[in-house]
C-alpha positions as CSV (number, residue, x, y, z in Angstrom):
1,M,5.6,6.7,-52.5
2,A,7.0,3.7,-50.7
3,S,9.0,6.1,-48.5
4,S,5.8,8.0,-47.4
5,A,4.1,4.7,-46.5
6,G,7.2,3.6,-44.6
7,L,7.2,6.9,-42.7
8,R,3.5,6.5,-41.7
9,E,4.2,3.0,-40.5
10,L,7.2,4.3,-38.4
11,Q,5.0,7.1,-37.0
12,R,2.2,4.6,-36.0
13,D,4.8,2.3,-34.4
14,L,6.3,5.3,-32.5
15,E,2.8,6.4,-31.3
16,N,2.1,2.8,-30.2
17,K,5.3,2.7,-28.2
18,A,4.6,6.1,-26.7
19,N,1.2,4.9,-25.6
20,D,2.8,1.7,-24.1
21,L,5.3,3.9,-22.2
22,S,2.5,6.1,-20.9
23,K,0.6,3.1,-19.6
24,L,3.8,1.7,-17.9
25,Q,4.4,5.1,-16.3
26,K,0.8,5.1,-14.9
27,D,1.2,1.6,-13.6
28,I,4.5,2.5,-11.9
29,S,2.9,5.6,-10.4
30,K,-0.1,3.6,-9.1
31,N,2.2,0.9,-7.6
32,H,4.4,3.6,-6.0
33,Q,1.3,5.1,-4.3
34,I,0.1,1.7,-3.1
35,R,3.6,0.9,-1.7
36,K,3.7,4.3,0.0
37,K,0.3,3.7,1.6
38,Y,1.4,0.2,2.9
39,T,4.7,1.6,4.2
40,I,2.9,4.3,6.1
41,Q,0.4,1.8,7.5
42,L,3.3,-0.5,8.6
43,G,5.0,2.3,10.4
44,E,1.7,3.3,12.2
45,N,1.0,-0.3,13.3
46,E,4.6,-0.8,14.5
47,L,4.2,2.3,16.6
48,V,0.9,1.0,18.0
49,L,2.6,-2.3,18.9
50,K,5.3,-0.4,20.7
51,E,2.7,1.6,22.6
52,L,0.8,-1.5,23.6
53,D,4.0,-3.1,24.9
54,L,4.4,-0.1,27.2
55,L,1.0,-0.6,28.8
56,N,0.3,-2.7,31.9
57,E,-1.7,-5.9,31.3
58,D,-4.7,-4.4,33.2
59,A,-4.7,-1.2,31.1
60,N,-7.9,-0.3,29.2
61,V,-7.5,-0.5,25.4
62,Y,-10.1,0.9,23.0
63,K,-10.5,0.3,19.3
64,L,-12.1,2.9,17.0
65,I,-14.9,1.3,15.1
66,G,-16.6,4.0,13.0
67,P,-17.4,6.9,15.3
68,V,-17.4,4.7,18.4
69,L,-14.6,3.6,20.8
70,V,-15.0,-0.1,21.8
71,K,-13.2,-1.6,24.7
72,Q,-10.9,-4.4,23.6
73,D,-8.9,-7.0,25.5
74,M,-5.2,-6.3,25.6
75,A,-4.2,-9.7,24.2
76,E,-6.7,-9.4,21.4
77,A,-5.4,-5.9,20.6
78,N,-1.8,-7.2,20.5
79,A,-2.8,-10.1,18.3
80,N,-4.8,-7.9,15.9
81,V,-1.9,-5.4,15.5
82,K,0.7,-8.2,14.9
83,K,-1.6,-9.8,12.3
84,R,-1.9,-6.5,10.5
85,I,1.8,-6.0,10.5
86,E,2.3,-9.5,9.1
87,Y,-0.3,-8.8,6.3
88,I,1.2,-5.4,5.4
89,S,4.7,-6.8,5.4
90,A,3.6,-9.6,3.1
91,E,2.0,-7.1,0.7
92,L,5.2,-5.0,0.6
93,L,7.2,-8.1,-0.4
94,L,5.1,-8.6,-3.5
């Protein structure tokens, strides 16, 4: 009888460890998706910064806010993109 109780205890322990492993796999998958999203956003923002650098200082720059394009100052656009790149880079380091 003691052997049967020991087997049940081992089975419960194994089930608990399997559940813990499943939770860890879900966390890893979630973190991977978040990192992937930030990496894509970083690439997009770096591309925008390169495009802004190609423009003349007097060029018109527009920012999409909802369904509307709003004219934006070139310096402000550059600053916003650089700030976004800093933020995303910091998030990727975590």
